[in-house]
BALOBA-1460 file (C-alpha; in Angstrom, 3 decimals):
// residues 328
<rec num="1" residu="m" x="152.160" y="76.570" z="-26.854"/>
<rec num="2" residu="k" x="150.309" y="73.684" z="-28.180"/>
<rec num="3" residu="i" x="146.596" y="73.398" z="-27.787"/>
<rec num="4" residu="p" x="145.121" y="70.033" z="-26.817"/>
<rec num="5" residu="r" x="143.692" y="68.196" z="-29.535"/>
<rec num="6" residu="l" x="140.121" y="68.170" z="-28.147"/>
<rec num="7" residu="i" x="140.225" y="71.913" z="-27.482"/>
<rec num="8" residu="a" x="141.510" y="72.418" z="-30.785"/>
<rec num="9" residu="l" x="138.658" y="70.513" z="-32.280"/>
<rec num="10" residu="l" x="136.053" y="72.503" z="-30.397"/>
<rec num="11" residu="f" x="137.715" y="75.672" z="-31.430"/>
<rec num="12" residu="g" x="137.482" y="74.482" z="-35.035"/>
<rec num="13" residu="f" x="133.846" y="73.678" z="-34.552"/>
<rec num="14" residu="s" x="133.167" y="77.044" z="-32.966"/>
<rec num="15" residu="g" x="134.624" y="78.738" z="-36.051"/>
<rec num="16" residu="l" x="131.861" y="76.924" z="-38.029"/>
<rec num="17" residu="g" x="129.027" y="78.029" z="-35.830"/>
<rec num="18" residu="f" x="129.492" y="75.977" z="-32.603"/>
<rec num="19" residu="g" x="126.216" y="74.288" z="-31.430"/>
<rec num="20" residu="q" x="126.326" y="71.781" z="-28.752"/>
<rec num="21" residu="t" x="123.307" y="70.058" z="-27.577"/>
<rec num="22" residu="a" x="122.733" y="67.856" z="-24.401"/>
<rec num="23" residu="v" x="120.453" y="64.745" z="-24.641"/>
<rec num="24" residu="l" x="118.907" y="64.031" z="-21.169"/>
<rec num="25" residu="d" x="116.659" y="61.731" z="-19.342"/>
<rec num="26" residu="q" x="113.153" y="63.541" z="-18.830"/>
<rec num="27" residu="a" x="112.717" y="62.116" z="-15.416"/>
<rec num="28" residu="t" x="116.166" y="62.085" z="-13.812"/>
<rec num="29" residu="k" x="117.855" y="64.795" z="-15.895"/>
<rec num="30" residu="e" x="120.825" y="62.588" z="-16.180"/>
<rec num="31" residu="p" x="122.666" y="62.342" z="-19.623"/>
<rec num="32" residu="v" x="121.485" y="59.631" z="-22.077"/>
<rec num="33" residu="s" x="125.016" y="58.515" z="-22.977"/>
<rec num="34" residu="f" x="125.708" y="57.566" z="-26.683"/>
<rec num="35" residu="a" x="122.213" y="58.408" z="-27.940"/>
<rec num="36" residu="a" x="122.093" y="58.136" z="-31.622"/>
<rec num="37" residu="i" x="121.361" y="61.208" z="-33.822"/>
<rec num="38" residu="s" x="120.067" y="60.222" z="-37.245"/>
<rec num="39" residu="f" x="119.811" y="62.369" z="-40.121"/>
<rec num="40" residu="n" x="117.239" y="62.192" z="-42.836"/>
<rec num="41" residu="n" x="119.485" y="60.711" z="-45.380"/>
<rec num="42" residu="g" x="120.767" y="57.460" z="-43.686"/>
<rec num="43" residu="n" x="123.773" y="59.363" z="-41.892"/>
<rec num="44" residu="g" x="124.225" y="60.409" z="-38.264"/>
<rec num="45" residu="i" x="126.350" y="60.880" z="-35.287"/>
<rec num="46" residu="f" x="126.511" y="59.871" z="-31.708"/>
<rec num="47" residu="a" x="126.209" y="61.773" z="-28.531"/>
<rec num="48" residu="d" x="129.192" y="61.230" z="-26.069"/>
<rec num="49" residu="d" x="129.124" y="59.632" z="-22.600"/>
<rec num="50" residu="e" x="127.666" y="62.969" z="-21.264"/>
<rec num="51" residu="g" x="125.113" y="62.970" z="-23.819"/>
<rec num="52" residu="l" x="126.767" y="65.891" z="-25.796"/>
<rec num="53" residu="f" x="126.735" y="66.162" z="-29.555"/>
<rec num="54" residu="i" x="127.509" y="68.963" z="-32.047"/>
<rec num="55" residu="f" x="125.400" y="69.953" z="-34.774"/>
<rec num="56" residu="n" x="124.930" y="73.173" z="-36.894"/>
<rec num="57" residu="k" x="123.885" y="74.254" z="-40.440"/>
<rec num="58" residu="k" x="127.481" y="75.086" z="-41.363"/>
<rec num="59" residu="l" x="128.530" y="71.614" z="-40.720"/>
<rec num="60" residu="y" x="125.481" y="69.972" z="-42.109"/>
<rec num="61" residu="p" x="123.780" y="72.478" z="-44.508"/>
<rec num="62" residu="d" x="121.436" y="69.838" z="-46.093"/>
<rec num="63" residu="i" x="119.984" y="68.262" z="-42.847"/>
<rec num="64" residu="d" x="116.429" y="69.532" z="-42.327"/>
<rec num="65" residu="s" x="115.466" y="66.947" z="-39.529"/>
<rec num="66" residu="l" x="116.872" y="64.987" z="-36.717"/>
<rec num="67" residu="h" x="115.835" y="61.603" z="-35.140"/>
<rec num="68" residu="v" x="117.237" y="61.128" z="-31.588"/>
<rec num="69" residu="s" x="117.072" y="57.582" z="-30.147"/>
<rec num="70" residu="s" x="118.554" y="55.257" z="-27.555"/>
<rec num="71" residu="l" x="117.578" y="51.742" z="-26.229"/>
<rec num="72" residu="g" x="114.704" y="52.331" z="-23.431"/>
<rec num="73" residu="y" x="113.613" y="55.624" z="-24.727"/>
<rec num="74" residu="k" x="110.901" y="56.842" z="-26.907"/>
<rec num="75" residu="d" x="112.435" y="58.272" z="-30.154"/>
<rec num="76" residu="l" x="112.412" y="62.067" z="-30.673"/>
<rec num="77" residu="k" x="111.888" y="63.643" z="-34.028"/>
<rec num="78" residu="l" x="112.486" y="67.386" z="-34.765"/>
<rec num="79" residu="a" x="113.412" y="69.770" z="-37.309"/>
<rec num="80" residu="s" x="116.918" y="70.857" z="-37.400"/>
<rec num="81" residu="e" x="115.725" y="74.723" z="-36.958"/>
<rec num="82" residu="e" x="113.964" y="73.590" z="-33.676"/>
<rec num="83" residu="l" x="117.412" y="72.185" z="-32.174"/>
<rec num="84" residu="r" x="117.725" y="73.506" z="-28.618"/>
<rec num="85" residu="d" x="120.725" y="73.216" z="-26.082"/>
<rec num="86" residu="t" x="118.906" y="70.534" z="-24.226"/>
<rec num="87" residu="l" x="116.775" y="67.652" z="-25.618"/>
<rec num="88" residu="y" x="114.813" y="65.462" z="-23.298"/>
<rec num="89" residu="l" x="114.095" y="61.669" z="-23.952"/>
<rec num="90" residu="t" x="111.227" y="59.872" z="-22.239"/>
<rec num="91" residu="q" x="111.820" y="56.413" z="-20.947"/>
<rec num="92" residu="e" x="109.535" y="53.582" z="-22.551"/>
<rec num="93" residu="i" x="108.442" y="51.808" z="-19.604"/>
<rec num="94" residu="d" x="106.451" y="49.063" z="-21.356"/>
<rec num="95" residu="k" x="109.653" y="48.092" z="-23.294"/>
<rec num="96" residu="l" x="111.580" y="48.049" z="-20.053"/>
<rec num="97" residu="d" x="109.132" y="45.924" z="-18.475"/>
<rec num="98" residu="e" x="109.744" y="43.311" z="-21.117"/>
<rec num="99" residu="v" x="113.304" y="42.918" z="-20.296"/>
<rec num="100" residu="v" x="113.822" y="39.540" z="-18.408"/>
<rec num="101" residu="l" x="115.667" y="40.318" z="-15.249"/>
<rec num="102" residu="f" x="117.711" y="37.510" z="-14.300"/>
<rec num="103" residu="v" x="118.314" y="36.964" z="-10.691"/>
<rec num="104" residu="d" x="121.802" y="35.527" z="-10.398"/>
<rec num="105" residu="t" x="121.272" y="32.693" z="-8.021"/>
<rec num="106" residu="y" x="124.493" y="31.093" z="-9.220"/>
<rec num="107" residu="k" x="126.958" y="33.408" z="-7.459"/>
<rec num="108" residu="d" x="128.144" y="30.582" z="-4.968"/>
<rec num="109" residu="k" x="127.821" y="27.737" z="-7.017"/>
<rec num="110" residu="d" x="130.604" y="25.909" z="-8.746"/>
<rec num="111" residu="f" x="131.019" y="26.372" z="-12.568"/>
<rec num="112" residu="d" x="133.079" y="25.352" z="-15.504"/>
<rec num="113" residu="v" x="134.373" y="27.961" z="-18.127"/>
<rec num="114" residu="e" x="133.842" y="27.059" z="-21.787"/>
<rec num="115" residu="q" x="134.550" y="29.029" z="-24.728"/>
<rec num="116" residu="q" x="133.596" y="29.527" z="-28.249"/>
<rec num="117" residu="k" x="136.888" y="30.877" z="-29.615"/>
<rec num="118" residu="p" x="137.477" y="33.881" z="-31.592"/>
<rec num="119" residu="y" x="139.155" y="33.688" z="-35.297"/>
<rec num="120" residu="l" x="142.069" y="35.983" z="-35.496"/>
<rec num="121" residu="d" x="143.678" y="37.224" z="-38.770"/>
<rec num="122" residu="d" x="145.664" y="40.433" z="-39.488"/>
<rec num="123" residu="d" x="145.171" y="40.115" z="-43.272"/>
<rec num="124" residu="y" x="143.868" y="43.649" z="-44.422"/>
<rec num="125" residu="y" x="142.133" y="42.010" z="-47.306"/>
<rec num="126" residu="k" x="140.118" y="39.670" z="-44.958"/>
<rec num="127" residu="c" x="138.644" y="42.424" z="-42.715"/>
<rec num="128" residu="w" x="135.505" y="44.619" z="-42.361"/>
<rec num="129" residu="l" x="136.135" y="48.380" z="-42.604"/>
<rec num="130" residu="p" x="133.978" y="49.675" z="-39.667"/>
<rec num="131" residu="t" x="131.772" y="52.871" z="-40.118"/>
<rec num="132" residu="i" x="129.246" y="54.056" z="-37.526"/>
<rec num="133" residu="e" x="126.443" y="53.375" z="-40.125"/>
<rec num="134" residu="s" x="126.955" y="49.719" z="-39.591"/>
<rec num="135" residu="e" x="126.112" y="47.486" z="-36.702"/>
<rec num="136" residu="i" x="127.277" y="43.858" z="-36.912"/>
<rec num="137" residu="a" x="125.677" y="41.039" z="-34.757"/>
<rec num="138" residu="v" x="126.807" y="37.520" z="-34.490"/>
<rec num="139" residu="l" x="124.648" y="34.544" z="-33.151"/>
<rec num="140" residu="f" x="126.092" y="32.232" z="-30.518"/>
<rec num="141" residu="h" x="124.227" y="28.958" z="-30.291"/>
<rec num="142" residu="n" x="123.387" y="27.263" z="-27.048"/>
<rec num="143" residu="p" x="124.933" y="23.711" z="-27.199"/>
<rec num="144" residu="d" x="122.876" y="22.329" z="-24.321"/>
<rec num="145" residu="s" x="120.276" y="23.048" z="-21.647"/>
<rec num="146" residu="k" x="122.654" y="23.900" z="-18.684"/>
<rec num="147" residu="a" x="122.506" y="27.316" z="-17.403"/>
<rec num="148" residu="k" x="125.178" y="29.626" z="-18.916"/>
<rec num="149" residu="k" x="126.321" y="33.139" z="-18.008"/>
<rec num="150" residu="l" x="128.148" y="35.181" z="-20.344"/>
<rec num="151" residu="s" x="131.569" y="36.169" z="-18.818"/>
<rec num="152" residu="t" x="133.762" y="37.649" z="-21.704"/>
<rec num="153" residu="v" x="133.394" y="38.644" z="-25.346"/>
<rec num="154" residu="h" x="136.486" y="38.027" z="-27.383"/>
<rec num="155" residu="i" x="136.628" y="40.686" z="-30.096"/>
<rec num="156" residu="p" x="139.125" y="40.061" z="-32.718"/>
<rec num="157" residu="i" x="140.932" y="43.127" z="-34.394"/>
<rec num="158" residu="a" x="143.421" y="43.588" z="-36.980"/>
<rec num="159" residu="l" x="146.305" y="46.112" z="-36.911"/>
<rec num="160" residu="e" x="147.834" y="47.781" z="-39.516"/>
<rec num="161" residu="s" x="151.755" y="48.538" z="-39.755"/>
<rec num="162" residu="k" x="153.005" y="51.959" z="-40.285"/>
<rec num="163" residu="d" x="155.210" y="50.735" z="-43.014"/>
<rec num="164" residu="w" x="153.353" y="48.762" z="-45.536"/>
<rec num="165" residu="e" x="156.310" y="46.942" z="-46.807"/>
<rec num="166" residu="k" x="156.767" y="45.382" z="-43.292"/>
<rec num="167" residu="r" x="153.153" y="44.485" z="-42.833"/>
<rec num="168" residu="k" x="153.727" y="40.775" z="-42.687"/>
<rec num="169" residu="k" x="156.461" y="41.263" z="-39.637"/>
<rec num="170" residu="k" x="155.089" y="40.643" z="-36.401"/>
<rec num="171" residu="n" x="157.375" y="43.093" z="-34.783"/>
<rec num="172" residu="a" x="156.551" y="45.991" z="-37.198"/>
<rec num="173" residu="e" x="155.383" y="49.211" z="-35.580"/>
<rec num="174" residu="k" x="151.481" y="49.571" z="-35.907"/>
<rec num="175" residu="k" x="149.367" y="52.591" z="-36.767"/>
<rec num="176" residu="p" x="148.204" y="54.333" z="-33.669"/>
<rec num="177" residu="f" x="144.255" y="54.648" z="-32.919"/>
<rec num="178" residu="s" x="141.953" y="55.105" z="-30.077"/>
<rec num="179" residu="t" x="138.541" y="53.891" z="-30.935"/>
<rec num="180" residu="l" x="135.238" y="53.529" z="-28.903"/>
<rec num="181" residu="f" x="132.770" y="50.568" z="-29.537"/>
<rec num="182" residu="k" x="129.418" y="49.720" z="-28.403"/>
<rec num="183" residu="v" x="128.216" y="46.232" z="-27.622"/>
<rec num="184" residu="n" x="124.626" y="45.155" z="-27.540"/>
<rec num="185" residu="f" x="122.972" y="41.769" z="-26.668"/>
<rec num="186" residu="y" x="119.958" y="40.503" z="-28.392"/>
<rec num="187" residu="a" x="117.388" y="37.632" z="-28.213"/>
<rec num="188" residu="n" x="117.264" y="35.051" z="-31.025"/>
<rec num="189" residu="d" x="113.978" y="35.773" z="-32.857"/>
<rec num="190" residu="h" x="113.682" y="33.094" z="-35.336"/>
<rec num="191" residu="g" x="117.098" y="33.294" z="-36.533"/>
<rec num="192" residu="f" x="117.293" y="37.070" z="-36.485"/>
<rec num="193" residu="p" x="118.419" y="39.492" z="-33.851"/>
<rec num="194" residu="g" x="115.393" y="40.335" z="-31.679"/>
<rec num="195" residu="k" x="114.593" y="42.255" z="-28.578"/>
<rec num="196" residu="p" x="117.533" y="43.693" z="-26.365"/>
<rec num="197" residu="l" x="118.540" y="41.472" z="-23.490"/>
<rec num="198" residu="l" x="120.368" y="44.416" z="-21.836"/>
<rec num="199" residu="y" x="119.427" y="48.216" z="-21.760"/>
<rec num="200" residu="e" x="122.472" y="49.079" z="-19.979"/>
<rec num="201" residu="t" x="125.161" y="50.863" z="-22.205"/>
<rec num="202" residu="v" x="128.289" y="48.704" z="-22.606"/>
<rec num="203" residu="v" x="131.181" y="50.411" z="-24.371"/>
<rec num="204" residu="f" x="134.866" y="49.840" z="-24.575"/>
<rec num="205" residu="r" x="137.941" y="51.581" z="-25.892"/>
<rec num="206" residu="v" x="140.538" y="49.747" z="-27.940"/>
<rec num="207" residu="t" x="143.984" y="50.907" z="-29.244"/>
<rec num="208" residu="e" x="146.743" y="49.358" z="-31.163"/>
<rec num="209" residu="k" x="148.389" y="48.334" z="-27.846"/>
<rec num="210" residu="d" x="145.665" y="45.901" z="-27.268"/>
<rec num="211" residu="g" x="146.971" y="43.590" z="-29.833"/>
<rec num="212" residu="d" x="144.909" y="41.239" z="-32.127"/>
<rec num="213" residu="q" x="142.124" y="40.755" z="-29.471"/>
<rec num="214" residu="f" x="140.198" y="42.619" z="-26.943"/>
<rec num="215" residu="d" x="138.751" y="40.775" z="-23.986"/>
<rec num="216" residu="l" x="135.527" y="42.555" z="-22.792"/>
<rec num="217" residu="d" x="134.414" y="41.502" z="-19.412"/>
<rec num="218" residu="v" x="130.502" y="41.382" z="-19.126"/>
<rec num="219" residu="s" x="130.338" y="39.086" z="-16.028"/>
<rec num="220" residu="r" x="128.726" y="41.704" z="-13.863"/>
<rec num="221" residu="h" x="125.668" y="42.066" z="-16.244"/>
<rec num="222" residu="s" x="124.420" y="38.667" z="-15.498"/>
<rec num="223" residu="i" x="123.432" y="37.879" z="-19.168"/>
<rec num="224" residu="f" x="122.314" y="34.399" z="-19.286"/>
<rec num="225" residu="i" x="122.254" y="32.509" z="-22.737"/>
<rec num="226" residu="p" x="118.805" y="31.671" z="-23.802"/>
<rec num="227" residu="e" x="117.953" y="28.265" z="-25.010"/>
<rec num="228" residu="n" x="118.053" y="29.202" z="-28.611"/>
<rec num="229" residu="g" x="121.131" y="31.204" z="-28.341"/>
<rec num="230" residu="v" x="122.137" y="35.052" z="-28.330"/>
<rec num="231" residu="f" x="123.164" y="37.596" z="-30.595"/>
<rec num="232" residu="i" x="126.180" y="39.899" z="-29.840"/>
<rec num="233" residu="s" x="126.748" y="42.907" z="-31.751"/>
<rec num="234" residu="i" x="129.479" y="45.448" z="-32.215"/>
<rec num="235" residu="q" x="129.301" y="49.095" z="-33.417"/>
<rec num="236" residu="v" x="131.911" y="51.804" z="-33.796"/>
<rec num="237" residu="l" x="131.093" y="55.041" z="-32.185"/>
<rec num="238" residu="g" x="134.125" y="56.921" z="-33.184"/>
<rec num="239" residu="y" x="137.658" y="57.952" z="-32.305"/>
<rec num="240" residu="t" x="138.672" y="59.109" z="-28.755"/>
<rec num="241" residu="d" x="141.003" y="61.389" z="-27.162"/>
<rec num="242" residu="e" x="143.928" y="59.911" z="-25.114"/>
<rec num="243" residu="k" x="141.544" y="59.719" z="-22.139"/>
<rec num="244" residu="g" x="138.735" y="57.773" z="-23.834"/>
<rec num="245" residu="k" x="136.385" y="60.982" z="-24.644"/>
<rec num="246" residu="l" x="134.475" y="60.514" z="-27.831"/>
<rec num="247" residu="l" x="135.756" y="63.283" z="-30.239"/>
<rec num="248" residu="p" x="133.362" y="65.414" z="-32.163"/>
<rec num="249" residu="n" x="134.415" y="64.518" z="-35.556"/>
<rec num="250" residu="k" x="132.187" y="64.646" z="-38.658"/>
<rec num="251" residu="k" x="131.645" y="60.963" z="-39.553"/>
<rec num="252" residu="y" x="131.469" y="61.114" z="-43.282"/>
<rec num="253" residu="k" x="133.300" y="62.773" z="-46.192"/>
<rec num="254" residu="e" x="131.386" y="64.798" z="-48.878"/>
<rec num="255" residu="i" x="132.948" y="64.162" z="-52.515"/>
<rec num="256" residu="k" x="131.707" y="66.250" z="-55.501"/>
<rec num="257" residu="s" x="130.888" y="64.161" z="-58.581"/>
<rec num="258" residu="g" x="129.139" y="64.603" z="-61.873"/>
<rec num="259" residu="k" x="126.013" y="63.450" z="-60.112"/>
<rec num="260" residu="g" x="126.339" y="65.803" z="-57.291"/>
<rec num="261" residu="v" x="127.783" y="65.516" z="-53.737"/>
<rec num="262" residu="v" x="128.373" y="61.902" z="-52.730"/>
<rec num="263" residu="k" x="128.579" y="60.974" z="-48.921"/>
<rec num="264" residu="i" x="131.210" y="58.602" z="-48.093"/>
<rec num="265" residu="p" x="131.074" y="57.120" z="-44.614"/>
<rec num="266" residu="t" x="134.486" y="57.437" z="-42.724"/>
<rec num="267" residu="n" x="136.370" y="54.120" z="-42.030"/>
<rec num="268" residu="f" x="137.588" y="53.807" z="-38.592"/>
<rec num="269" residu="r" x="140.367" y="51.550" z="-37.143"/>
<rec num="270" residu="p" x="140.917" y="48.959" z="-35.996"/>
<rec num="271" residu="l" x="139.745" y="46.549" z="-38.798"/>
<rec num="272" residu="l" x="137.475" y="43.787" z="-37.936"/>
<rec num="273" residu="p" x="138.683" y="40.258" z="-39.435"/>
<rec num="274" residu="f" x="136.176" y="37.899" z="-41.088"/>
<rec num="275" residu="t" x="136.696" y="34.275" z="-41.416"/>
<rec num="276" residu="n" x="135.636" y="31.260" z="-43.617"/>
<rec num="277" residu="e" x="136.162" y="28.706" z="-40.732"/>
<rec num="278" residu="i" x="132.508" y="28.951" z="-39.607"/>
<rec num="279" residu="p" x="130.402" y="26.571" z="-41.882"/>
<rec num="280" residu="s" x="126.994" y="28.412" z="-41.086"/>
<rec num="281" residu="h" x="125.989" y="32.033" z="-41.682"/>
<rec num="282" residu="r" x="125.643" y="33.511" z="-38.367"/>
<rec num="283" residu="t" x="126.743" y="37.188" z="-39.009"/>
<rec num="284" residu="f" x="124.092" y="39.878" z="-39.612"/>
<rec num="285" residu="v" x="124.361" y="43.679" z="-40.485"/>
<rec num="286" residu="k" x="122.146" y="46.575" z="-39.882"/>
<rec num="287" residu="r" x="122.071" y="50.179" z="-40.760"/>
<rec num="288" residu="v" x="122.058" y="52.124" z="-37.539"/>
<rec num="289" residu="f" x="120.496" y="55.504" z="-38.799"/>
<rec num="290" residu="i" x="117.797" y="54.153" z="-40.784"/>
<rec num="291" residu="k" x="114.602" y="54.065" z="-38.538"/>
<rec num="292" residu="d" x="113.089" y="50.623" z="-38.370"/>
<rec num="293" residu="n" x="115.698" y="49.156" z="-40.655"/>
<rec num="294" residu="n" x="115.746" y="45.338" z="-40.479"/>
<rec num="295" residu="w" x="118.599" y="43.164" z="-40.007"/>
<rec num="296" residu="v" x="119.997" y="41.338" z="-42.874"/>
<rec num="297" residu="l" x="122.153" y="38.226" z="-43.137"/>
<rec num="298" residu="f" x="125.629" y="38.738" z="-44.275"/>
<rec num="299" residu="s" x="125.515" y="36.401" z="-47.335"/>
<rec num="300" residu="k" x="125.688" y="36.422" z="-51.189"/>
<rec num="301" residu="d" x="121.841" y="36.035" z="-51.405"/>
<rec num="302" residu="t" x="121.443" y="39.466" z="-49.524"/>
<rec num="303" residu="f" x="124.511" y="41.445" z="-50.591"/>
<rec num="304" residu="g" x="125.067" y="40.051" z="-53.886"/>
<rec num="305" residu="a" x="128.568" y="40.509" z="-55.545"/>
<rec num="306" residu="e" x="129.216" y="43.795" z="-53.888"/>
<rec num="307" residu="s" x="131.035" y="42.438" z="-50.879"/>
<rec num="308" residu="t" x="134.711" y="41.484" z="-51.528"/>
<rec num="309" residu="l" x="134.620" y="39.591" z="-48.158"/>
<rec num="310" residu="l" x="131.884" y="37.439" z="-49.598"/>
<rec num="311" residu="r" x="133.439" y="36.830" z="-52.886"/>
<rec num="312" residu="a" x="136.334" y="35.509" z="-50.937"/>
<rec num="313" residu="g" x="134.102" y="33.213" z="-49.032"/>
<rec num="314" residu="l" x="134.597" y="35.147" z="-45.814"/>
<rec num="315" residu="n" x="130.922" y="34.950" z="-44.351"/>
<rec num="316" residu="n" x="131.356" y="35.718" z="-40.566"/>
<rec num="317" residu="y" x="133.028" y="38.115" z="-38.244"/>
<rec num="318" residu="g" x="135.215" y="35.870" z="-35.976"/>
<rec num="319" residu="m" x="133.943" y="37.166" z="-32.484"/>
<rec num="320" residu="g" x="134.047" y="34.642" z="-29.804"/>
<rec num="321" residu="v" x="132.919" y="34.154" z="-26.125"/>
<rec num="322" residu="s" x="133.376" y="32.520" z="-22.756"/>
<rec num="323" residu="y" x="130.859" y="31.655" z="-20.400"/>
<rec num="324" residu="r" x="130.299" y="30.025" z="-17.051"/>
<rec num="325" residu="v" x="128.447" y="26.692" z="-17.178"/>
<rec num="326" residu="y" x="126.556" y="25.626" z="-14.071"/>
<rec num="327" residu="e" x="125.240" y="22.267" z="-13.162"/>
<rec num="328" residu="d" x="121.482" y="22.074" z="-12.712"/>
């Protein structure tokens, strides 16, 4: 009899000294979905939708401290030896109070739909390889003073053919995947991603069946584009089972070298196509598991020659948006 994949994974982890921890809201005792658990070395993992994550010393023998964080909560730092079955995060009321709550007074008003189109490409060599260590944010300018409510985020993805020789054929069978992503929305703070505009967690699952573009409906969140524009970010959380449940995979590989053990982040699918069709630099990158890490413009000035995308002149992730435009 075949054991379902998720159960088999859990059995595998139990053989390593299974240790499951739940992250809960201190006041409500509700799960803190997709909380980030940062290690002291720039790596980390995410809790799932029920606030659960797996950590033990056999899986992560060199990790001596954990840093648990989530938007709208005070950070929690503890030694790995102090890890318990349940961790509680406390809401940061002062930060939540800073969020501008838009009253959607435009529900019954007429609107036009406008779009800043996405840029699609299925060329493997023009794509960002997603890892959970990196969050990518794209700036969308506000073209005029009219009220604009975000309705859809158009997320371009690139699929890979099972047979490399047939990769240029549109009808070639694609490699399967099921991956969970998180989307964040930030104010424009002097050209850099600033304060969050939404503290609600927005996630979506994408598979090879979604084609080269995933359209994420965000209309119910009532996110209005500020006068100086909005940053929208995408962040991979990991692979899922067939029902969309985040799998408890280890998110990096350990390679032995002459200088010791090197940690190599896992590259997840799908790939994210970059483009040279946007003249300005509007894509920023942030290391997720480094506390207080700053956003960095994706350009040669900051990344130098280390990026093959930048060497090819591919400066921006090709995300697009649609929004409702209301008359004043």
